[in-house]
VEXMARFI-879784 format. One record per residue (C-alpha): residue in three letters; x negated, y negated, z negated; residue number from 1. Coordinates in Angstrom, 2 decimals, always signed. Example, Ala and Ser with C-alpha at 12.3 -4.5 7.8 and 13.67 -1.06 7.14 Angstrom:
% residues 2
[atom "ALA",[-12.30,+4.50,-7.80],1]
[atom "SER",[-13.67,+1.06,-7.14],2]
This chain:
% residues 334
[atom "MET",[-6.56,+27.45,+12.45],1]
[atom "LYS",[-5.06,+26.79,+15.88],2]
[atom "ARG",[-4.54,+23.19,+16.94],3]
[atom "GLY",[-0.76,+23.59,+16.91],4]
[atom "PHE",[-0.87,+24.31,+13.19],5]
[atom "TYR",[-2.12,+20.81,+12.43],6]
[atom "THR",[+0.67,+19.35,+14.55],7]
[atom "ILE",[+3.19,+21.33,+12.49],8]
[atom "MET",[+1.60,+20.08,+9.27],9]
[atom "SER",[+1.79,+16.46,+10.46],10]
[atom "ALA",[+5.44,+16.76,+11.46],11]
[atom "GLN",[+6.32,+18.42,+8.15],12]
[atom "PHE",[+4.50,+15.79,+6.13],13]
[atom "PHE",[+6.20,+12.76,+7.68],14]
[atom "SER",[+9.65,+14.38,+7.68],15]
[atom "SER",[+9.43,+15.42,+4.03],16]
[atom "LEU",[+7.89,+12.07,+3.04],17]
[atom "ALA",[+10.90,+10.28,+4.52],18]
[atom "ASP",[+13.35,+12.68,+2.81],19]
[atom "ASN",[+12.01,+11.79,-0.61],20]
[atom "ALA",[+11.50,+8.07,-0.05],21]
[atom "LEU",[+15.11,+8.02,+1.11],22]
[atom "PHE",[+16.10,+9.73,-2.13],23]
[atom "VAL",[+14.71,+6.85,-4.22],24]
[atom "ALA",[+16.36,+4.26,-1.95],25]
[atom "ALA",[+19.69,+6.08,-2.33],26]
[atom "VAL",[+19.27,+6.18,-6.13],27]
[atom "GLU",[+18.66,+2.43,-6.18],28]
[atom "MET",[+21.55,+1.76,-3.80],29]
[atom "LEU",[+23.91,+3.60,-6.14],30]
[atom "ARG",[+22.45,+1.88,-9.20],31]
[atom "THR",[+22.72,-1.64,-7.81],32]
[atom "GLY",[+26.19,-0.84,-6.48],33]
[atom "GLY",[+27.37,-0.01,-10.00],34]
[atom "ALA",[+27.89,+3.71,-9.33],35]
[atom "PRO",[+28.12,+5.92,-12.43],36]
[atom "GLU",[+25.03,+7.82,-13.58],37]
[atom "TRP",[+26.39,+11.21,-12.48],38]
[atom "GLN",[+26.45,+10.09,-8.84],39]
[atom "ARG",[+22.72,+9.32,-8.90],40]
[atom "ALA",[+21.98,+12.73,-10.39],41]
[atom "ALA",[+24.35,+14.34,-7.84],42]
[atom "LEU",[+22.05,+13.31,-4.96],43]
[atom "VAL",[+19.88,+16.35,-5.71],44]
[atom "PRO",[+22.59,+19.04,-5.29],45]
[atom "MET",[+24.18,+17.17,-2.38],46]
[atom "PHE",[+20.88,+17.36,-0.49],47]
[atom "ALA",[+20.70,+21.10,-1.19],48]
[atom "LEU",[+24.35,+21.76,-0.28],49]
[atom "PHE",[+23.79,+22.78,+3.34],50]
[atom "TYR",[+20.76,+24.90,+2.42],51]
[atom "VAL",[+23.28,+27.18,+0.71],52]
[atom "VAL",[+26.33,+26.78,+2.96],53]
[atom "LEU",[+24.41,+27.29,+6.20],54]
[atom "ALA",[+21.92,+29.87,+4.94],55]
[atom "PRO",[+23.33,+32.69,+7.14],56]
[atom "PHE",[+23.13,+30.54,+10.28],57]
[atom "VAL",[+20.05,+28.30,+10.25],58]
[atom "GLY",[+17.59,+31.17,+10.64],59]
[atom "ALA",[+19.42,+32.47,+13.71],60]
[atom "PHE",[+19.55,+28.93,+15.10],61]
[atom "ALA",[+15.79,+28.58,+14.64],62]
[atom "ASP",[+15.22,+31.88,+16.49],63]
[atom "ALA",[+17.54,+30.94,+19.38],64]
[atom "LEU",[+15.51,+27.88,+20.47],65]
[atom "PRO",[+11.83,+26.94,+20.59],66]
[atom "LYS",[+10.85,+26.03,+17.03],67]
[atom "GLY",[+9.55,+22.59,+18.00],68]
[atom "LYS",[+12.92,+21.74,+19.57],69]
[atom "VAL",[+14.77,+22.93,+16.46],70]
[atom "MET",[+12.58,+20.67,+14.29],71]
[atom "PHE",[+13.18,+17.75,+16.67],72]
[atom "VAL",[+16.96,+18.20,+16.50],73]
[atom "SER",[+16.75,+18.48,+12.71],74]
[atom "ASN",[+14.93,+15.15,+12.47],75]
[atom "ALA",[+17.57,+13.59,+14.72],76]
[atom "ILE",[+20.24,+14.76,+12.25],77]
[atom "LYS",[+18.30,+13.08,+9.44],78]
[atom "VAL",[+18.28,+9.81,+11.40],79]
[atom "VAL",[+22.07,+10.08,+11.69],80]
[atom "GLY",[+22.26,+10.45,+7.90],81]
[atom "CYS",[+20.19,+7.27,+7.45],82]
[atom "LEU",[+22.41,+5.34,+9.85],83]
[atom "MET",[+25.52,+6.55,+8.04],84]
[atom "MET",[+24.11,+5.27,+4.76],85]
[atom "LEU",[+23.31,+1.89,+6.33],86]
[atom "PHE",[+26.74,+1.49,+7.89],87]
[atom "GLY",[+28.84,+2.06,+4.80],88]
[atom "THR",[+29.18,+5.82,+4.30],89]
[atom "HIS",[+28.91,+6.77,+0.64],90]
[atom "PRO",[+25.25,+7.60,-0.15],91]
[atom "LEU",[+26.20,+11.05,-1.49],92]
[atom "ALA",[+27.88,+12.03,+1.79],93]
[atom "ALA",[+25.15,+10.48,+3.93],94]
[atom "TYR",[+22.36,+12.15,+1.95],95]
[atom "ALA",[+24.14,+15.48,+2.39],96]
[atom "ILE",[+23.83,+14.99,+6.17],97]
[atom "VAL",[+20.10,+14.39,+5.71],98]
[atom "GLY",[+20.09,+17.67,+3.76],99]
[atom "LEU",[+21.80,+19.33,+6.73],100]
[atom "GLY",[+18.86,+18.32,+8.90],101]
[atom "ALA",[+16.42,+19.58,+6.28],102]
[atom "ALA",[+18.24,+22.91,+6.02],103]
[atom "ALA",[+17.94,+23.44,+9.77],104]
[atom "TYR",[+14.28,+22.33,+9.70],105]
[atom "SER",[+13.07,+24.74,+7.02],106]
[atom "PRO",[+13.34,+28.16,+8.74],107]
[atom "ALA",[+11.78,+26.76,+11.92],108]
[atom "LYS",[+8.86,+25.40,+9.91],109]
[atom "TYR",[+8.14,+28.74,+8.25],110]
[atom "GLY",[+9.09,+30.88,+11.24],111]
[atom "ILE",[+6.64,+29.29,+13.65],112]
[atom "LEU",[+3.73,+30.05,+11.31],113]
[atom "THR",[+4.25,+33.80,+11.82],114]
[atom "GLU",[+4.42,+33.24,+15.59],115]
[atom "LEU",[+1.33,+31.06,+15.77],116]
[atom "LEU",[-1.04,+32.70,+13.26],117]
[atom "PRO",[-2.21,+36.25,+12.42],118]
[atom "PRO",[-1.12,+37.78,+9.07],119]
[atom "SER",[-4.62,+37.28,+7.64],120]
[atom "GLN",[-4.17,+33.49,+7.82],121]
[atom "LEU",[-0.59,+33.22,+6.51],122]
[atom "VAL",[-1.42,+32.70,+2.82],123]
[atom "LYS",[-3.99,+30.06,+3.71],124]
[atom "ALA",[-1.56,+28.38,+6.11],125]
[atom "ASN",[+1.23,+28.45,+3.55],126]
[atom "GLY",[-1.16,+26.90,+1.03],127]
[atom "TRP",[-1.68,+23.92,+3.30],128]
[atom "ILE",[+2.01,+23.66,+4.17],129]
[atom "GLU",[+3.11,+23.83,+0.52],130]
[atom "GLY",[+0.39,+21.45,-0.58],131]
[atom "LEU",[+1.52,+18.94,+2.02],132]
[atom "THR",[+5.21,+19.52,+1.27],133]
[atom "ILE",[+4.93,+19.09,-2.49],134]
[atom "GLY",[+2.50,+16.21,-2.02],135]
[atom "SER",[+4.93,+14.54,+0.40],136]
[atom "ILE",[+7.74,+14.97,-2.15],137]
[atom "ILE",[+5.75,+13.11,-4.78],138]
[atom "LEU",[+4.26,+10.53,-2.41],139]
[atom "GLY",[+7.70,+10.01,-0.85],140]
[atom "VAL",[+9.12,+9.13,-4.25],141]
[atom "LEU",[+6.17,+6.78,-4.74],142]
[atom "LEU",[+6.68,+5.19,-1.31],143]
[atom "GLY",[+10.42,+4.77,-1.85],144]
[atom "GLY",[+9.81,+3.08,-5.18],145]
[atom "GLN",[+7.40,+0.61,-3.62],146]
[atom "LEU",[+9.69,-0.20,-0.69],147]
[atom "ILE",[+12.56,-1.18,-3.00],148]
[atom "GLY",[+10.22,-3.06,-5.37],149]
[atom "PRO",[+9.74,-6.82,-5.68],150]
[atom "LYS",[+6.57,-6.84,-3.56],151]
[atom "PHE",[+7.59,-4.97,-0.41],152]
[atom "ALA",[+11.38,-5.38,-0.31],153]
[atom "PRO",[+11.21,-9.15,+0.48],154]
[atom "MET",[+8.63,-8.44,+3.19],155]
[atom "LEU",[+10.90,-5.86,+4.83],156]
[atom "LEU",[+13.91,-8.15,+4.57],157]
[atom "GLY",[+11.84,-10.92,+6.19],158]
[atom "PHE",[+11.78,-9.06,+9.52],159]
[atom "ASP",[+14.49,-10.44,+11.80],160]
[atom "LEU",[+15.54,-9.25,+15.23],161]
[atom "PRO",[+16.36,-12.16,+17.59],162]
[atom "LEU",[+20.10,-12.63,+18.21],163]
[atom "ILE",[+20.94,-9.47,+16.22],164]
[atom "ASP",[+22.49,-9.38,+12.77],165]
[atom "THR",[+21.46,-6.00,+11.38],166]
[atom "GLY",[+23.51,-6.37,+8.20],167]
[atom "ILE",[+20.49,-5.24,+6.15],168]
[atom "ASP",[+20.54,-7.55,+3.14],169]
[atom "THR",[+19.15,-5.55,+0.19],170]
[atom "GLY",[+15.90,-3.80,-0.73],171]
[atom "PRO",[+17.40,-0.28,-0.65],172]
[atom "GLU",[+18.93,-0.93,+2.79],173]
[atom "ALA",[+15.58,-2.16,+4.12],174]
[atom "ALA",[+13.85,+0.94,+2.73],175]
[atom "ILE",[+16.44,+3.20,+4.38],176]
[atom "ALA",[+15.93,+1.46,+7.72],177]
[atom "SER",[+12.18,+2.01,+7.36],178]
[atom "MET",[+12.75,+5.75,+6.92],179]
[atom "ILE",[+14.33,+5.91,+10.38],180]
[atom "PHE",[+10.93,+5.00,+11.84],181]
[atom "MET",[+9.27,+7.62,+9.63],182]
[atom "TYR",[+11.60,+10.30,+11.02],183]
[atom "LEU",[+10.82,+9.10,+14.55],184]
[atom "ILE",[+7.09,+9.61,+13.88],185]
[atom "ALA",[+7.86,+13.15,+12.71],186]
[atom "ALA",[+9.94,+13.71,+15.85],187]
[atom "LEU",[+7.02,+12.68,+18.07],188]
[atom "PHE",[+4.88,+15.35,+16.40],189]
[atom "ASN",[+7.74,+17.84,+16.89],190]
[atom "LEU",[+7.54,+17.27,+20.63],191]
[atom "ARG",[+3.85,+18.22,+20.55],192]
[atom "ILE",[+4.39,+21.57,+18.80],193]
[atom "PRO",[+3.31,+24.32,+21.24],194]
[atom "ARG",[+5.76,+26.82,+22.65],195]
[atom "THR",[+4.71,+30.28,+21.43],196]
[atom "GLU",[+5.19,+33.56,+23.28],197]
[atom "ALA",[+7.73,+34.84,+20.74],198]
[atom "PRO",[+10.99,+35.79,+22.50],199]
[atom "LEU",[+14.10,+33.72,+21.85],200]
[atom "LEU",[+17.01,+35.59,+20.27],201]
[atom "PRO",[+20.57,+34.58,+21.22],202]
[atom "MET",[+22.77,+33.67,+18.26],203]
[atom "ASP",[+25.32,+36.27,+17.23],204]
[atom "ARG",[+28.92,+35.54,+16.25],205]
[atom "PRO",[+29.35,+33.78,+12.87],206]
[atom "PHE",[+30.94,+36.75,+11.09],207]
[atom "ALA",[+28.16,+39.05,+12.34],208]
[atom "LEU",[+25.54,+36.57,+11.10],209]
[atom "VAL",[+27.14,+36.47,+7.65],210]
[atom "GLY",[+27.14,+40.26,+7.49],211]
[atom "ASP",[+23.54,+40.51,+8.63],212]
[atom "PHE",[+22.48,+37.82,+6.15],213]
[atom "SER",[+24.21,+39.66,+3.32],214]
[atom "GLN",[+22.45,+42.92,+4.20],215]
[atom "CYS",[+19.05,+41.23,+4.42],216]
[atom "ASN",[+19.66,+39.43,+1.13],217]
[atom "ALA",[+20.63,+42.67,-0.60],218]
[atom "ARG",[+17.56,+44.41,+0.81],219]
[atom "LEU",[+15.25,+41.66,-0.47],220]
[atom "TRP",[+16.79,+41.67,-3.96],221]
[atom "ALA",[+16.56,+45.48,-4.08],222]
[atom "ASP",[+12.81,+45.33,-3.46],223]
[atom "LYS",[+10.79,+44.84,-6.66],224]
[atom "LEU",[+8.33,+42.34,-5.19],225]
[atom "GLY",[+11.14,+40.70,-3.24],226]
[atom "GLN",[+13.00,+40.12,-6.51],227]
[atom "ILE",[+9.98,+38.42,-8.04],228]
[atom "SER",[+9.35,+36.20,-5.02],229]
[atom "LEU",[+12.99,+35.16,-4.61],230]
[atom "ALA",[+13.62,+34.58,-8.31],231]
[atom "THR",[+10.39,+32.63,-8.85],232]
[atom "THR",[+10.72,+30.36,-5.83],233]
[atom "THR",[+14.43,+29.79,-6.50],234]
[atom "LEU",[+13.73,+28.68,-10.06],235]
[atom "PHE",[+10.66,+26.67,-9.02],236]
[atom "TRP",[+12.40,+24.64,-6.33],237]
[atom "GLY",[+15.47,+24.23,-8.55],238]
[atom "VAL",[+13.32,+22.75,-11.29],239]
[atom "SER",[+11.23,+20.66,-8.88],240]
[atom "GLY",[+14.27,+19.20,-7.17],241]
[atom "ASN",[+15.83,+18.16,-10.46],242]
[atom "LEU",[+12.56,+16.84,-11.87],243]
[atom "ARG",[+12.45,+14.27,-9.07],244]
[atom "TYR",[+15.41,+12.57,-10.68],245]
[atom "ILE",[+14.75,+13.54,-14.29],246]
[atom "VAL",[+11.27,+11.97,-14.29],247]
[atom "LEU",[+12.71,+8.72,-12.94],248]
[atom "ALA",[+15.32,+8.68,-15.72],249]
[atom "TRP",[+12.80,+9.86,-18.34],250]
[atom "ALA",[+10.30,+7.11,-17.46],251]
[atom "GLY",[+13.06,+4.54,-17.90],252]
[atom "ALA",[+14.12,+5.94,-21.28],253]
[atom "ALA",[+10.71,+6.85,-22.75],254]
[atom "LEU",[+8.52,+4.14,-21.22],255]
[atom "GLY",[+11.02,+1.40,-20.34],256]
[atom "TYR",[+10.07,+1.58,-16.64],257]
[atom "SER",[+12.05,+0.25,-13.67],258]
[atom "THR",[+12.75,+2.54,-10.70],259]
[atom "THR",[+9.70,+1.18,-8.88],260]
[atom "GLN",[+7.40,+1.68,-11.88],261]
[atom "ALA",[+8.80,+5.15,-12.55],262]
[atom "SER",[+8.21,+6.22,-8.94],263]
[atom "SER",[+4.58,+5.13,-9.27],264]
[atom "LEU",[+4.19,+7.41,-12.27],265]
[atom "VAL",[+5.73,+10.32,-10.34],266]
[atom "GLY",[+3.11,+9.73,-7.65],267]
[atom "VAL",[+0.24,+10.91,-9.86],268]
[atom "VAL",[+1.62,+14.46,-9.74],269]
[atom "ALA",[+0.51,+14.60,-6.08],270]
[atom "VAL",[-3.14,+14.79,-7.09],271]
[atom "GLY",[-2.66,+17.91,-9.18],272]
[atom "THR",[-0.14,+19.51,-6.84],273]
[atom "ALA",[-2.31,+19.20,-3.75],274]
[atom "ALA",[-5.35,+20.49,-5.65],275]
[atom "GLY",[-3.43,+23.47,-7.05],276]
[atom "ALA",[-2.02,+24.46,-3.67],277]
[atom "ILE",[-5.39,+24.16,-1.91],278]
[atom "ILE",[-7.17,+26.19,-4.61],279]
[atom "ALA",[-4.51,+28.89,-4.32],280]
[atom "SER",[-4.90,+29.01,-0.54],281]
[atom "MET",[-8.66,+29.48,-0.95],282]
[atom "PHE",[-8.83,+32.05,-3.75],283]
[atom "MET",[-5.45,+33.76,-4.13],284]
[atom "LYS",[-4.90,+37.06,-2.30],285]
[atom "LEU",[-1.43,+38.36,-1.48],286]
[atom "ASP",[-1.91,+41.63,-3.39],287]
[atom "ARG",[-2.53,+39.60,-6.59],288]
[atom "ALA",[+0.39,+37.21,-6.14],289]
[atom "THR",[+2.31,+38.44,-9.19],290]
[atom "GLY",[-0.60,+37.40,-11.41],291]
[atom "VAL",[+0.55,+33.77,-11.22],292]
[atom "ILE",[+3.86,+34.42,-13.01],293]
[atom "PRO",[+2.49,+33.46,-16.48],294]
[atom "LEU",[+1.70,+30.04,-14.99],295]
[atom "GLY",[+5.42,+29.58,-14.37],296]
[atom "ILE",[+6.12,+30.27,-18.05],297]
[atom "GLY",[+3.44,+27.77,-19.01],298]
[atom "MET",[+4.91,+25.20,-16.62],299]
[atom "GLY",[+8.30,+25.57,-18.32],300]
[atom "LEU",[+6.79,+24.99,-21.75],301]
[atom "LEU",[+4.93,+21.91,-20.48],302]
[atom "VAL",[+8.14,+20.37,-19.14],303]
[atom "ILE",[+9.67,+20.64,-22.62],304]
[atom "LEU",[+6.68,+18.73,-24.06],305]
[atom "MET",[+7.65,+15.70,-21.94],306]
[atom "ASN",[+10.11,+14.86,-24.73],307]
[atom "PHE",[+7.19,+13.98,-27.01],308]
[atom "ILE",[+5.33,+11.64,-24.64],309]
[atom "ASP",[+5.89,+7.93,-25.09],310]
[atom "ASN",[+2.97,+6.22,-23.34],311]
[atom "VAL",[+1.56,+6.20,-19.84],312]
[atom "TRP",[-1.97,+7.26,-20.89],313]
[atom "MET",[-0.60,+10.60,-22.03],314]
[atom "ALA",[+1.97,+10.85,-19.23],315]
[atom "ALA",[-0.43,+10.51,-16.27],316]
[atom "PRO",[-2.87,+13.38,-17.06],317]
[atom "PHE",[+0.03,+15.49,-18.28],318]
[atom "LEU",[+1.86,+15.15,-14.95],319]
[atom "ILE",[-1.34,+15.88,-13.01],320]
[atom "ILE",[-1.75,+19.18,-14.90],321]
[atom "LEU",[+1.93,+19.97,-14.38],322]
[atom "GLY",[+1.56,+19.37,-10.64],323]
[atom "ALA",[-1.57,+21.53,-10.38],324]
[atom "ILE",[+0.17,+24.48,-12.03],325]
[atom "GLY",[+3.15,+24.10,-9.69],326]
[atom "GLY",[+0.97,+23.92,-6.58],327]
[atom "TYR",[-0.99,+27.04,-7.57],328]
[atom "LEU",[+2.21,+28.93,-8.43],329]
[atom "VAL",[+4.36,+28.39,-5.38],330]
[atom "VAL",[+1.86,+29.30,-2.64],331]
[atom "PRO",[+1.47,+33.05,-3.31],332]
[atom "MET",[+5.13,+33.34,-4.36],333]
[atom "ASN",[+6.24,+32.02,-0.96],334]
């Protein structure tokens, strides 16, 4: 792998880690603020909102500028979302802005791989990217839970800036402020991403982009393998996104866990997920990608079995297996 690939991986890891730690902090901010349950669950679709709304435009934006610059701007948008949350904007609206940054980040992250690496290395590269991404999702939830917990929250709140009243008075606010620094670390890696020789493509008019996006979408869905890839990854990320919140709520209901304890349990999935993605990158070939579809069916059945688990000694190995299946599934499908 070229050196620039590892820079991309580092930037992706820290950016995604902050996204998911911020999610837990936002959940706790809503909970302690007395917000109804539906608002906490609504954080998931609010984050995904701009992925859908801006789908026709973010790819063209990523092709119009150097990919590293696009990723840097995207991280800057995420910092704005954090600041909005700290300065009184409703967490749902602020987290949607963070989702806007993530939506702009995603096509640049995938697009630069095809510019930097030969086709023979794309499955392997995607294995590492997906392993890091899914691992950062789980570890981010774990990190967020610890930052709002009774051990680290007082430590964060103990930091004072001379002559400046930051207005940060709660554990969730301190965790959100910490995520700003995490995004800045990701931004520093973004600045080190090499400029490839791929030509930049000027953005077309909005209506033309919508038309082109619709034609490309129709062409992908008309292709038999394209149907499988799109349907599988759509369902996978839909389930994964919702499971971030569902597992937190499930751990509270089934095991009596607090948000911090529940996030620690979610963290064990990272072990299986990373292992599954790495194994797929090593042994899975693109022409056999459809062979992983039965794993998706098995993953669905395993999720249902969560209803029958009522102790942590069953929950931990179960979630590790669930993560491993997910990691192995998503790499060839992408």
